C-alpha positions in Angstrom: 0.0 0.0 0.0 2.8 2.4 0.8 4.5 1.7 -2.6 1.2 2.3 -4.4 0.8 5.6 -2.5 4.3 6.6 -3.4 3.6 5.9 -7.1 0.3 7.9 -7.0 2.1 10.9 -5.4 4.9 10.7 -7.9 2.6 10.8 -11.0 0.4 13.4 -9.3 3.5 15.7 -9.0 4.4 15.1 -12.7 0.8 16.1 -13.8 1.0 19.2 -11.6 4.0 20.5 -13.5 2.9 19.1 -16.9 4.7 21.5 -19.2 8.0 21.1 -17.3 7.5 17.3 -17.4 6.8 17.3 -21.1 9.9 19.4 -21.9 12.0 16.9 -19.9 10.4 14.0 -21.6 11.1 15.5 -25.0 14.8 15.8 -24.2 14.9 12.1 -23.4 12.8 11.2 -26.4 15.0 13.0 -28.9 18.1 11.1 -27.8 16.4 7.7 -28.0 14.7 8.6 -31.3 18.0 9.3 -33.0 19.5 5.9 -32.2 16.3 3.9 -32.8 15.5 5.4 -36.3 19.1 4.7 -37.4 19.1 1.2 -36.1 15.7 0.4 -37.7 16.9 1.6 -41.1 20.3 -0.1 -40.7 18.6 -3.4 -39.8 16.4 -3.3 -42.9 19.3 -2.3 -45.1 21.5 -5.1 -43.8 18.8 -7.6 -44.5 18.4 -6.2 -48.0 22.1 -6.4 -48.7 22.4 -10.0 -47.4 19.4 -11.1 -49.5 20.8 -9.3 -52.5 24.1 -11.1 -52.1 22.4 -14.4 -52.3 22.1 -13.7 -56.0 25.7 -14.7 -56.4 24.8 -18.3 -55.6 26.5 -20.6 -53.1 30.2 -21.4 -53.1 31.1 -18.5 -55.4 33.2 -15.4 -55.6 33.7 -12.6 -58.1 36.6 -11.1 -59.9 36.3 -7.6 -61.4 38.1 -4.4 -62.1 36.5 -2.3 -59.3 36.0 -3.3 -55.7 32.3 -4.0 -54.8 32.4 -1.5 -51.9 34.9 1.4 -51.7 35.1 4.3 -49.2 38.8 4.6 -48.5 40.3 5.3 -51.9 39.4 7.6 -54.8 37.7 5.8 -57.7 40.4 7.2 -60.1 42.9 4.8 -58.7 40.8 1.8 -59.9 39.7 3.5 -63.1 43.3 3.5 -64.3 43.4 -0.2 -64.1 43.2 -2.2 -67.4 39.7 -3.5 -68.2 39.1 -7.2 -68.0 38.4 -7.7 -71.7 36.8 -10.7 -73.4 40.1 -12.4 -74.6 41.5 -12.2 -71.0 38.3 -13.5 -69.5 38.1 -16.4 -72.0 41.8 -17.2 -71.3 41.0 -17.3 -67.6 38.0 -19.6 -68.2 40.3 -22.0 -70.1 42.8 -22.0 -67.3 40.1 -22.7 -64.7 38.5 -25.5 -66.9 37.9 -28.6 -64.8 38.4 -26.7 -61.5 35.4 -24.4 -61.2 32.4 -23.1 -63.2 33.2 -19.7 -64.7 30.5 -17.1 -65.7 31.2 -13.9 -67.6 28.9 -10.9 -67.3 28.5 -7.5 -68.9 25.4 -5.4 -68.2 23.7 -2.2 -69.2 20.9 -0.6 -67.4 18.2 1.9 -68.3 16.9 0.1 -71.4 13.4 -0.9 -72.6 12.3 -4.0 -74.5 9.4 -3.8 -77.0 7.1 -6.4 -78.7 3.9 -5.9 -80.7 3.5 -2.3 -79.4 4.0 -3.2 -75.8 7.0 -1.8 -73.9 8.8 -2.5 -70.6 9.7 0.2 -68.2 13.0 2.0 -69.2 14.8 0.5 -66.2 15.3 -2.9 -67.6 18.7 -4.6 -67.4 20.3 -6.1 -70.5 22.9 -8.7 -69.5 25.5 -10.2 -71.7 26.5 -13.6 -70.3 26.8 -17.3 -71.0 25.3 -20.7 -70.2 26.5 -20.5 -66.5 24.5 -17.3 -65.7 21.5 -19.1 -64.3 23.5 -21.2 -61.9 25.8 -18.4 -60.8 22.9 -16.1 -59.9 20.6 -18.8 -58.7 17.9 -18.5 -61.4 15.8 -21.3 -62.8 14.2 -21.7 -66.2 10.4 -21.8 -66.1 9.9 -22.3 -69.8 12.1 -22.9 -72.9 15.8 -23.4 -72.5 18.9 -21.7 -71.2 21.7 -20.1 -73.2 24.1 -22.7 -74.6 27.8 -22.6 -75.3 27.1 -22.6 -79.1 24.9 -19.5 -78.7 28.0 -17.6 -77.4 30.4 -19.2 -79.9 28.2 -18.1 -82.8 26.9 -14.8 -81.3 23.3 -15.8 -81.9 20.6 -13.1 -81.4 18.7 -15.1 -78.7 17.7 -14.2 -75.2 16.3 -15.4 -71.9 13.9 -13.0 -70.3 12.9 -12.4 -66.7 9.4 -12.8 -65.5 8.7 -9.0 -65.3 9.6 -8.7 -69.0 7.4 -11.7 -69.8 4.4 -10.1 -68.0 4.9 -6.8 -69.7 5.4 -8.0 -73.3 3.6 -11.3 -73.4 0.6 -11.1 -71.0 -1.6 -13.5 -73.1 0.8 -15.4 -75.3 3.7 -17.8 -75.2 6.9 -15.8 -75.5 9.1 -18.7 -76.7 10.1 -18.1 -80.3 8.8 -14.5 -80.3 11.0 -11.5 -81.1 11.8 -8.7 -78.7 13.5 -5.5 -79.7 16.1 -3.8 -77.5 17.7 -0.7 -78.9 18.4 -1.4 -82.6 18.6 -5.2 -82.1 16.0 -8.0 -82.4 16.4 -11.1 -80.2 14.5 -14.4 -80.3 13.2 -15.5 -76.9 14.4 -19.0 -76.1 13.6 -19.1 -72.3 11.8 -17.5 -69.4 13.1 -17.5 -65.8 11.0 -18.3 -62.7 10.0 -15.2 -60.8 12.3 -14.0 -57.9 10.2 -11.0 -56.8 11.6 -7.7 -55.6 13.8 -6.6 -52.7 13.6 -3.0 -51.2 11.5 -2.0 -54.3 14.1 -3.3 -56.8 12.8 -6.0 -59.1 14.9 -9.1 -59.6 13.0 -10.1 -62.7 13.4 -7.0 -65.0 16.2 -8.3 -67.2 17.1 -9.9 -70.5 20.1 -12.1 -70.8 21.8 -12.4 -74.2 25.0 -14.1 -75.3 27.9 -11.9 -74.2 29.4 -12.0 -77.7 26.1 -10.7 -79.1 26.1 -8.0 -76.4 29.5 -6.8 -77.5 28.4 -6.8 -81.1 25.5 -4.4 -80.1 27.4 -2.1 -77.7 31.1 -2.7 -78.5 33.9 -4.2 -76.5 36.0 -1.1 -76.0 35.9 0.4 -72.4 34.0 -2.6 -71.2 35.3 -4.5 -68.1 33.8 -8.0 -67.7 32.7 -9.2 -64.3 33.7 -12.9 -63.7 31.8 -15.1 -61.3 33.6 -18.3 -60.2 31.7 -21.1 -58.5 33.6 -23.9 -56.8 32.2 -27.5 -56.7 31.5 -27.3 -53.0 32.0 -25.1 -49.9 35.1 -26.9 -48.5 37.0 -26.4 -51.8 36.1 -22.7 -52.0 39.4 -21.3 -50.4 41.6 -23.5 -52.7 39.6 -22.5 -55.8 39.9 -18.9 -54.9 43.6 -19.1 -54.4 44.0 -20.9 -57.8 41.7 -18.3 -59.5 43.9 -15.4 -58.3 47.0 -17.2 -59.7 45.3 -17.9 -63.0 43.9 -14.4 -63.3 47.4 -13.0 -62.8 48.7 -15.4 -65.5 45.9 -14.3 -67.8 46.6 -10.6 -67.2 50.4 -11.2 -67.8 51.4 -9.9 -64.4 55.0 -10.3 -63.2 55.6 -12.0 -59.8 56.4 -8.6 -58.2 53.4 -6.8 -59.6 50.4 -6.3 -57.3 47.0 -7.6 -58.3 45.2 -5.2 -60.7 41.8 -6.7 -60.1 39.5 -7.3 -57.1 38.3 -10.6 -55.7 35.3 -10.8 -53.3 32.8 -13.3 -52.1 29.4 -13.2 -50.3 31.1 -13.4 -46.9 33.7 -10.7 -47.6 31.0 -8.3 -48.8 28.8 -9.0 -45.8 31.8 -8.4 -43.5 32.6 -5.1 -45.3 29.0 -4.0 -45.1 28.8 -4.9 -41.5 31.9 -2.8 -40.7 30.3 0.2 -42.5 26.9 -0.2 -40.7 28.8 -0.7 -37.4 30.6 2.6 -38.0 27.3 4.4 -38.7 25.7 2.8 -35.6 28.7 3.8 -33.5 28.4 7.4 -34.7 24.6 7.4 -34.1 25.2 5.9 -30.6 27.7 8.7 -29.8 25.3 11.4 -30.9 22.5 9.8 -28.9 24.8 9.5 -25.8 25.5 13.2 -25.9 21.8 14.0 -26.3 20.9 11.6 -23.4 23.6 13.1 -21.2 22.1 16.6 -21.8 18.7 15.2 -21.1 19.9 13.6 -17.9 21.3 16.9 -16.7 17.9 18.4 -17.5 16.2 15.7 -15.4 18.5 16.5 -12.5 17.8 20.2 -12.8 14.0 19.7 -13.0 14.1 17.5 -9.9 16.2 19.9 -7.9 13.7 22.7 -8.7 10.9 20.4 -7.7 12.7 19.7 -4.4 13.0 23.4 -3.7 9.4 24.1 -4.6 8.1 21.2 -2.4 10.3 21.8 0.6 7.3 22.6 2.9 5.4 19.6 1.5 8.3 17.4 2.4 8.4 18.8 5.9 4.7 18.1 6.4 5.1 14.5 5.2 8.0 13.9 7.5 6.2 15.5 10.5 3.3 13.0 10.1 5.6 10.0 9.9 7.0 9.7 6.4 10.5 8.0 6.4 13.5 9.1 4.5 13.2 6.0 2.3 9.6 7.1 1.4 10.7 10.5 0.3 13.7 9.1 -1.5 11.6 6.6 -3.3 9.0 9.2 -4.4 11.5 11.6 -6.0 13.5 8.8 -7.5 10.4 7.3 -9.0 9.4 10.6 -10.5 12.9 10.9 -12.1 12.7 7.3 -13.5 9.1 7.8 -14.7 10.2 11.0 -16.7 13.1 9.1 -18.3 11.0 5.9 -19.1 8.2 7.9 -20.6 10.6 9.8 -22.8 12.4 6.6 -23.8 9.1 4.9 -24.8 8.1 8.0 -26.8 11.5 8.0 -28.5 11.2 4.3 -29.4 7.7 4.7 -30.9 8.8 7.8 -32.9 12.0 6.1 -34.0 10.4 2.9 -35.1 7.7 4.8 -36.9 10.1 7.1 -38.7 12.5 4.3 -39.6 9.7 2.2 -41.0 8.4 5.1 -43.1 11.9 5.4 -44.6 12.0 1.6 -45.2 8.5 1.5 -46.8 9.4 4.4 -49.1 12.4 2.3 -50.2 10.2 -0.7 -50.8 11.3 -2.8 -47.8 9.5 -4.7 -45.1 8.6 -3.3 -41.7 11.0 -4.2 -38.9 11.4 -3.6 -35.2 14.8 -3.4 -33.5 13.9 -5.3 -30.3 17.4 -5.4 -28.9 18.0 -1.7 -29.3 14.5 -1.0 -27.9 15.2 -3.0 -24.7 18.7 -1.4 -24.4 17.1 2.1 -24.7 14.6 1.3 -22.0 17.4 0.1 -19.7 19.5 3.2 -20.4 16.6 5.5 -19.7 15.9 3.8 -16.4 19.6 4.2 -15.5 19.5 7.9 -16.5 16.5 8.3 -14.2 18.3 6.6 -11.3 21.7 8.2 -11.7 20.5 11.8 -12.4 17.6 11.6 -10.0 19.6 10.1 -7.1 21.1 13.4 -5.8 17.8 15.4 -5.9 16.0 12.5 -4.2 18.7 12.2 -1.5 18.6 15.9 -1.0 14.8 15.8 -0.5 15.1 12.8 1.9 17.8 14.5 3.9 15.8 17.7 4.7 15.3 18.5 8.3 11.5 18.5 9.0 11.6 21.5 11.3 13.6 23.6 8.8 11.4 22.4 5.9 8.2 23.5 7.7 9.7 27.0 8.2 10.7 27.3 4.5 8.9 30.1 2.7 
């Protein structure tokens, strides 16, 4: 009963000074909001990146001119590297024959395909590749057939289309054997992939795959750097295959033993680790900003509680004179401080989750809730209430009842 009375008195005092309480709550809420919104967005982005990386398939890694993620060096450093041209890529494929499956890729975005007056969105991807594209990027053929080695050898004008392209151009007919026009080129549809859906608003089915040799006929081979996907037979052999691939690529590029690699090698795991280090840095920065905001809010809580002790000195004297113990006074003021902090924390969590999910939904992602950071925020807010409210509560509990009753 005494505890319930203390809680009632604490919240009654907060309601009495409503504006002052709201301002203090806002200070706490801003600090919590800043970390929760960042963590909500980072969590969704990390899931998006990991799901996107699964497109590389299992047991695979990539070799290309530019690094997949680069923040430390100017891009000019990598631009000056030699392109990975088709003869080099084919030489590398031959050197790796029997060791791993090698897939070559060139791509161009922002194109549209047309057929019988129907047109795709001008954001389609035209990919030049080979018979290993479907395995390398984890696609399956739903109808027709895949590209063959002879399609590349002869540079045939054939293509495999994604499900989005099929839905746009062939809503009521069989696309196999039909012609689609992309730019100035006509291609015969020989296959359709099974749908993959979209991630963060980006469709994984808005593409057309043509033989890489035909792609270079249409767009040229100068100033084109091929991306090479290498897939090992199984997971245990991946490190050995990657080491061999680096050596074979150096041989295909004609590098001397003392020359550094002029190409990048990365796998799903290395990209995830790099992404995690970037998101961890962002999270650390957001945590630092939030810590400063919460420290300032904690000072505000202490200031408000000290003012409250001064204003209620006579009330404290009356309560002590009728039998209230030091622990009762201490508990009441400490509870007020913790309540201010927790209410601010909960408000910050709600606003942060709402704001973060609005950003995620605008990007086409799925709603998420950072439970771990929410619980941590509640714990930190409770500690702020205890730490910054302890001195005012102790000061109130230590007041002499006689002196307090005389206070004007």
